[in-house]
C-alpha positions, 0 to 999 in steps of 0.5 A: 479247177484245183490247184496244185498240191505245192500251191496250196501249202504255199498258200498255207504258208503264206496266210502262216506268215501273216499269222507269225507277224502279228502274233511274234513281231506285233504286225498286223498285216492288214493290205497283205491279209486282204490279198491273201483272201482276194488273190491267193498267197502265190499271186499275191507273192509273185505281185508283191516280188515284182513291185519295183520298190519294197511294200510298206509291210516289208519295211515295217517287218524290216524296222522290227528285225523280222525280215524272216517273215516276209514274203521275200524270204519265206520264198529264199530260204525254203527251196520247196517253193522255187518251182512256183517263182521264175529265176528273175523272180528268185532273184528278184526276192535274193536281191531285196532281202541282201539290199536290206542285210538279211543273212537267214532265218533267225528261228 
């Protein structure tokens, strides 16, 4: 069964955020990229959001001042993706961003 169009678009957006982190922040998120290949964008995002602790990639992007390139920010900043996630997942993503002082996209 083929994925819905919005889920395919989200997969592409996750691949794009991987490329942007490498290009713009000098961070190669190898583990994240492997997860994308293995599980797809949506499953990867859900796994990362539902982890109790922030991922290593999240921490690296925080240290580089680029929380806008995290899965959490991509999700929270674009209402287009909200229907793919539960209200609880959206809240977890928001809380994590607030905890680290994220105030919205910088671009």
